[in-house]
C-alpha positions in Angstrom: 36.5 -16.2 -42.1 34.4 -14.5 -45.1 37.1 -15.4 -47.3 37.0 -18.9 -46.4 33.0 -18.9 -46.6 33.0 -17.7 -50.0 36.0 -20.0 -51.3 33.8 -22.9 -50.1 30.8 -21.7 -51.8 32.7 -21.4 -55.0 34.3 -24.6 -54.8 30.4 -26.3 -54.2 29.2 -24.4 -56.9 32.1 -25.4 -59.3 31.4 -29.1 -58.6 27.3 -28.5 -58.9 28.3 -27.2 -62.4 30.3 -29.8 -63.1 27.6 -32.3 -61.9 25.1 -30.8 -64.0 27.2 -30.7 -67.4 27.6 -34.6 -67.1 24.0 -35.2 -66.4 22.7 -33.0 -69.4 25.9 -34.1 -71.4 27.6 -37.3 -70.7 30.6 -38.1 -72.2 31.5 -41.1 -74.0 35.0 -42.4 -75.2 35.3 -41.6 -79.0 36.9 -44.9 -79.6 34.7 -47.7 -77.4 31.7 -45.4 -77.0 31.2 -46.4 -73.5 30.4 -43.5 -70.7 33.4 -42.2 -69.6 34.2 -38.7 -67.6 36.9 -38.3 -70.8 36.8 -38.3 -74.4 39.2 -41.1 -74.6 39.0 -43.8 -72.0 42.4 -45.0 -70.4 41.9 -48.6 -72.0 41.5 -47.4 -75.3 44.2 -44.6 -75.0 46.6 -47.3 -73.9 45.4 -50.0 -76.6 47.1 -46.9 -79.2 50.6 -48.2 -77.9 52.0 -44.7 -78.2 55.9 -44.0 -77.2 57.4 -40.5 -76.6 59.7 -39.9 -79.6 62.7 -37.4 -79.8 63.4 -36.5 -83.5 65.2 -34.3 -85.8 62.8 -31.3 -86.6 64.3 -31.0 -89.9 64.7 -34.5 -91.0 62.5 -36.6 -88.8 64.9 -38.8 -87.5 65.5 -40.2 -84.4 67.9 -38.2 -82.4 69.9 -37.7 -79.1 69.2 -34.4 -77.0 71.6 -33.2 -79.7 71.3 -33.2 -83.3 74.7 -34.6 -84.7 74.0 -32.5 -88.1 75.2 -28.9 -88.1 73.4 -28.0 -90.9 69.9 -29.2 -89.4 67.8 -26.6 -87.2 69.6 -24.4 -84.8 66.3 -22.7 -83.3 64.5 -25.8 -81.8 66.9 -28.5 -80.4 64.8 -31.4 -80.8 61.2 -32.4 -81.4 58.9 -34.2 -79.0 56.1 -36.0 -80.5 53.8 -39.4 -79.6 52.8 -40.3 -83.1 53.0 -39.2 -86.6 50.4 -37.9 -89.1 49.7 -41.3 -90.8 48.5 -42.0 -87.5 44.3 -41.9 -88.8 42.4 -42.1 -85.5 44.8 -39.9 -83.4 44.5 -37.4 -86.5 40.6 -37.5 -86.6 40.7 -36.8 -82.6 42.9 -34.0 -82.9 40.5 -32.5 -86.1 37.7 -33.6 -83.9 39.2 -30.9 -81.0 40.0 -28.2 -83.3 36.4 -28.0 -84.4 34.3 -29.1 -81.6 35.2 -31.1 -79.0 38.1 -29.0 -77.5 38.1 -31.1 -74.0 40.2 -33.8 -76.3 43.5 -31.6 -75.7 43.2 -31.6 -71.8 42.4 -35.6 -72.0 45.5 -35.7 -74.2 47.8 -33.3 -72.4 47.1 -35.1 -69.2 48.1 -38.5 -70.8 51.3 -37.3 -72.5 52.3 -35.2 -69.5 52.4 -38.3 -67.1 55.1 -39.4 -69.9 57.1 -36.3 -69.8 57.3 -36.6 -66.1 59.9 -39.4 -66.8 62.2 -37.2 -68.5 64.1 -34.1 -66.7 62.4 -31.3 -68.3 60.8 -29.8 -65.2 62.6 -26.6 -65.0 61.4 -25.8 -68.6 58.5 -23.3 -69.2 55.8 -24.5 -71.5 55.1 -21.7 -74.4 51.8 -22.8 -76.3 51.5 -21.3 -79.7 49.3 -18.3 -79.5 46.3 -17.3 -81.9 45.6 -13.7 -82.5 42.7 -12.5 -80.5 40.2 -12.4 -83.7 40.7 -16.0 -84.5 40.5 -16.9 -80.3 37.1 -15.4 -80.0 35.9 -16.8 -83.6 37.3 -20.3 -82.3 36.6 -19.7 -78.6 39.6 -21.2 -77.4 43.3 -22.0 -78.6 44.0 -25.7 -78.7 47.8 -25.6 -78.0 47.0 -23.5 -75.0 44.5 -26.2 -73.6 46.9 -28.9 -74.1 49.6 -27.2 -72.4 47.7 -26.2 -69.1 46.8 -30.0 -68.9 50.7 -31.2 -69.4 51.4 -28.0 -66.7 48.7 -29.6 -64.1 50.4 -33.3 -64.5 54.2 -32.2 -64.5 54.1 -28.8 -62.4 55.9 -27.4 -65.2 55.1 -23.2 -65.0 53.7 -21.7 -68.6 55.3 -18.7 -70.6 52.3 -16.8 -71.8 54.4 -13.6 -72.8 54.7 -15.0 -76.5 51.5 -13.3 -78.6 50.5 -13.3 -82.4 49.4 -10.1 -83.4 48.6 -10.4 -87.2 45.9 -13.3 -88.6 47.8 -15.1 -91.6 46.7 -17.7 -94.0 45.9 -21.6 -93.4 49.4 -23.0 -94.0 47.8 -26.4 -95.2 48.0 -25.2 -98.9 51.1 -23.1 -98.9 54.1 -24.0 -100.1 57.4 -23.7 -98.1 58.9 -20.4 -98.9 54.7 -19.0 -98.9 54.7 -20.4 -95.1 58.1 -18.6 -94.3 56.6 -14.9 -95.9 53.0 -15.6 -94.5 54.4 -15.9 -90.9 57.0 -12.8 -91.0 56.0 -10.4 -88.5 53.4 -12.2 -87.0 54.9 -13.1 -83.6 56.2 -10.6 -81.0 57.0 -10.9 -77.3 55.4 -8.3 -74.3 57.7 -9.8 -71.7 61.3 -11.6 -71.7 61.3 -15.5 -71.9 62.8 -17.7 -69.3 66.0 -19.2 -70.6 64.3 -22.8 -71.3 61.1 -23.4 -73.0 59.2 -26.0 -75.2 56.9 -24.8 -77.5 53.7 -26.7 -77.6 51.3 -27.1 -80.3 49.0 -29.6 -81.7 50.6 -31.0 -85.2 54.2 -30.2 -86.4 54.0 -30.2 -90.5 56.8 -28.4 -92.2 57.6 -27.1 -88.7 57.8 -23.2 -90.1 55.6 -22.0 -87.1 57.4 -23.8 -84.6 60.7 -22.3 -85.8 59.3 -18.4 -86.4 58.3 -19.0 -82.8 61.6 -20.5 -81.6 63.2 -17.6 -83.6 61.1 -14.5 -81.9 61.7 -16.6 -78.2 65.4 -16.5 -79.0 66.0 -12.8 -80.2 64.1 -12.3 -76.9 66.7 -14.0 -74.6 65.7 -17.7 -74.4 68.8 -20.0 -74.6 67.3 -23.3 -75.1 64.1 -24.5 -77.2 62.5 -27.7 -77.6 59.1 -28.2 -79.5 56.3 -30.6 -78.1 53.8 -31.9 -80.7 51.0 -34.5 -80.8 51.6 -35.4 -84.0 54.7 -35.2 -86.4 
């Protein structure tokens, strides 16, 4: 009985907290600037006309579940994404989310989770690309984790949190492909054996070196099939 009382009390406090947040810091759609419960209203999001895309991680061309070229990545079966890096508005949303408005990743994850449910990936575990403890404390959040949790809430897929990043790295943006590989060597480890089928989650895929290094560690740990999912490619 006491347990039920505190459970109800906790729900009331949680509702009051979110209600106060909406009053003290109301949200507006970052596209149309109308008051909205999210940073992106449904009407504006649908106006982007985004569609789920399956592509080879290496060459970027659209593929079936198995890439036909034996020379392409064997670590990641294919990349699931929703737009390319040239989508200026969506790119700015992601950048803004990584700096301040991290709830953007909850909004995007919810929308993208609805699309993902149309495909047979329910038995795949979601794996957000991790941050080091230091980086997490500096930023205060991991956008890939927020994005993955929102997808999980929509699809019902479980999250695997056994992939860790143990070393800080240089920003990958200004590094060459070879430098990126060297920069990521030995930075990811597993604290437990991963499930067999996984979907790696990140916000943006550029060269794919981070995704491939994560996939390599997961496969060495026992995973048999890995996909990747990003907002932008």
